[in-house]
C-alpha positions in Angstrom: -15.0 8.6 16.9 -14.7 12.0 15.2 -12.9 11.7 11.9 -9.6 13.4 11.7 -8.8 15.3 8.6 -5.2 16.5 8.2 -4.5 19.0 5.5 -0.8 19.3 4.7 -0.3 22.7 2.8 2.8 23.2 1.0 4.1 25.6 -1.7 4.5 23.8 -5.0 8.0 24.2 -6.6 6.2 24.2 -10.0 4.3 27.4 -9.4 3.5 29.9 -6.7 0.2 28.3 -6.1 -0.4 26.8 -2.7 -1.5 23.2 -2.8 -3.1 20.8 -0.3 -2.8 17.2 0.3 -5.4 15.3 2.3 -3.3 12.3 3.7 -5.2 9.0 4.7 -6.8 8.7 8.2 -6.7 5.2 9.4 -7.7 3.4 12.6 -4.5 1.2 12.5 -1.2 1.6 14.3 2.0 2.2 12.2 5.5 3.4 12.9 5.2 6.7 15.0 8.8 7.5 16.0 10.2 10.8 14.5 12.1 10.1 11.3 15.2 12.2 11.2 17.3 12.9 8.2 14.4 12.6 5.6 13.1 14.0 2.3 9.5 14.3 1.2 7.7 13.2 -1.9 4.4 14.8 -2.6 1.6 13.5 -4.8 -1.2 15.9 -5.2 -4.8 15.2 -6.4 -5.4 17.1 -9.6 -8.3 17.1 -12.1 -7.6 17.6 -15.8 -10.4 17.4 -18.4 -12.4 15.5 -15.7 -9.6 12.9 -15.3 -7.9 12.4 -12.1 -4.2 12.9 -12.2 -1.4 12.6 -9.7 0.8 15.7 -9.7 4.2 14.5 -8.3 6.7 16.7 -6.7 10.0 15.1 -5.6 12.5 18.0 -6.5 13.6 18.2 -2.8 14.4 14.4 -2.4 17.9 13.6 -1.4 19.2 10.0 -2.1 21.1 9.8 1.2 18.1 10.3 3.3 14.9 8.5 4.2 11.9 9.3 1.9 8.5 10.1 3.2 5.7 9.8 0.7 2.8 12.2 1.4 0.0 11.0 -1.0 -3.5 12.4 -1.4 -6.1 9.8 -0.2 -8.4 10.6 -3.1 -6.0 9.3 -5.8 -6.7 5.9 -7.3 -3.9 3.4 -7.2 -3.7 3.4 -11.0 -2.5 7.1 -11.0 0.2 6.6 -8.5 1.7 3.1 -8.6 3.9 3.8 -11.6 5.4 6.8 -10.0 5.9 4.9 -6.7 7.7 2.1 -8.4 10.0 4.5 -10.2 10.9 6.6 -7.2 11.5 3.4 -5.1 13.9 2.3 -7.6 15.7 5.6 -7.9 16.1 5.9 -4.1 17.4 2.4 -3.9 19.8 2.5 -7.0 21.1 6.0 -7.3 24.9 6.4 -7.3 24.3 8.5 -4.1 22.0 6.0 -2.3 22.9 5.2 1.2 22.3 1.8 2.9 19.7 1.9 5.7 17.6 4.6 4.2 13.9 3.5 3.9 10.7 4.6 2.0 7.6 5.3 4.1 3.9 6.0 3.4 2.6 8.6 5.8 -1.0 8.7 7.3 -2.8 10.0 10.4 -3.6 7.3 13.0 -7.1 8.1 14.4 -6.3 5.9 17.5 -3.2 7.8 18.8 -4.0 10.9 16.9 -0.4 11.0 15.7 1.2 11.1 12.2 2.3 7.5 11.4 4.4 5.7 8.8 4.6 2.4 6.9 8.0 1.3 5.6 7.6 -0.1 2.2 11.1 -0.2 0.6 11.2 -4.1 1.0 8.0 -4.5 -1.0 8.2 -5.4 -4.6 5.1 -4.0 -6.5 3.9 -6.2 -9.4 1.5 -4.6 -11.7 -0.7 -5.2 -14.9 -2.3 -8.6 -15.2 -0.5 -10.6 -12.5 -2.2 -12.1 -9.4 -0.5 -13.9 -6.6 -2.3 -17.2 -7.2 -0.8 -17.5 -10.7 2.7 -16.9 -9.2 2.2 -19.6 -6.6 1.1 -22.1 -9.3 4.1 -21.3 -11.4 6.5 -21.9 -8.5 4.8 -24.4 -6.1 8.1 -25.6 -4.4 8.9 -22.1 -3.2 5.6 -22.0 -1.3 5.0 -25.7 -0.5 6.0 -25.3 3.2 3.5 -22.4 4.0 -0.2 -22.1 4.5 -0.8 -19.8 1.4 -3.7 -17.5 1.4 -4.5 -15.1 -1.4 -6.4 -12.0 -0.5 -7.9 -9.8 -3.3 -9.1 -6.3 -2.3 -11.8 -4.8 -4.5 -13.8 -1.6 -4.2 -16.9 -3.3 -2.6 -15.6 -6.7 -1.2 -12.5 -8.8 -0.7 -11.9 -12.3 -1.9 -10.3 -14.8 0.5 -8.7 -17.2 -2.0 -11.9 -17.2 -4.3 -14.5 -16.7 -1.5 -16.3 -13.3 -1.4 -16.2 -11.4 1.9 -17.8 -8.2 2.8 -15.5 -5.8 4.5 -17.4 -5.4 7.8 -16.7 -9.2 8.4 -13.2 -9.2 6.8 -10.8 -9.1 9.9 -12.8 -11.7 11.9 -13.2 -13.9 8.8 -9.4 -13.8 7.9 -8.4 -14.6 11.5 -10.8 -17.6 11.7 -9.7 -18.9 8.4 -6.0 -18.8 9.3 -6.8 -20.7 12.6 -8.8 -23.3 10.6 -6.4 -23.8 7.7 -2.9 -23.4 9.0 -2.3 -27.0 10.2 0.7 -25.8 12.3 2.3 -24.2 9.1 3.3 -20.6 9.0 0.7 -18.7 7.2 1.9 -16.5 4.2 -0.6 -13.8 3.2 -0.4 -12.8 -0.5 -1.9 -9.4 -1.2 -3.7 -8.2 -4.5 -5.1 -4.8 -5.0 -7.5 -3.7 -7.6 -5.9 -0.6 -9.2 -9.2 1.2 -9.0 -9.0 1.4 -5.3 -8.4 4.8 -3.8 -5.1 5.2 -2.0 -7.1 5.8 1.4 -8.5 2.2 1.0 -5.2 0.7 -0.2 -3.4 2.0 2.9 -6.2 1.0 5.2 -6.1 -2.7 4.0 -2.4 -2.8 4.0 -2.1 -1.5 7.6 -4.8 -3.8 8.8 -2.9 -6.8 7.3 0.4 -5.7 8.7 -1.2 -5.6 12.2 -2.0 -9.2 11.9 1.5 -10.4 11.5 3.0 -12.7 14.2 5.8 -15.2 14.1 3.2 -17.6 12.6 1.5 -15.2 10.2 3.8 -13.4 7.5 2.9 -11.2 4.6 4.5 -11.8 1.2 6.9 -9.1 0.0 5.5 -9.2 -3.5 2.4 -7.1 -3.6 0.1 -7.2 -6.8 -1.8 -4.2 -8.0 -3.8 -5.5 -11.1 -5.9 -4.1 -13.9 -9.2 -6.1 -13.7 -9.7 -5.8 -17.4 -6.5 -7.7 -18.0 -7.1 -10.5 -15.6 -9.1 -13.5 -16.9 -12.1 -14.5 -14.8 -11.2 -11.9 -12.4 -14.5 -11.5 -10.4 -13.2 -8.1 -9.4 -15.7 -5.2 -9.1 
């Protein structure tokens, strides 16, 4: 399938210079209906002294609308996660916030060849040195009735609990493991993302997991974005 690259060109409010955003292109379905009454957040890819920086433009956002986040796919998670958390909080807690307004990530769906969206306002992003397996150990009663599976996404491979999986086999392996381990319990998937991942890869894995959801397979609303240098015995490369 021919790769689709969508360039969203906008005029930056910070200068007269035209900027471009390359949004992620993914082979996974998302929300594709037209979102009316929305504002847009832009996160541009910028190089400064050889360092990658996210240049954020949210001056046109209105608290009483849905917010669509257009983020350049080349940005590492560590350059955008702090801004996402702050904006998510502002949208939900402003004095002008309106109930029922959502936050969406945007991307291009290469299957339907449409612009698609992922709602994420219900997600709570945990950062720094936290991993889901530590949270489960601290609160075992909260998770005792689930088949808990920890998934850790790194640049070159994923960890299914602590077992290494190469990405070409990932989807089949996770489905087989759920079928094997569930024992009639509802499976709860706990997602961990290495902050060195590019936004393109982060969104790809997130949409892939979301498309696995059923009545018996759920995804925990706490999502962990971690610094591998701060996690003991991480095995994260």
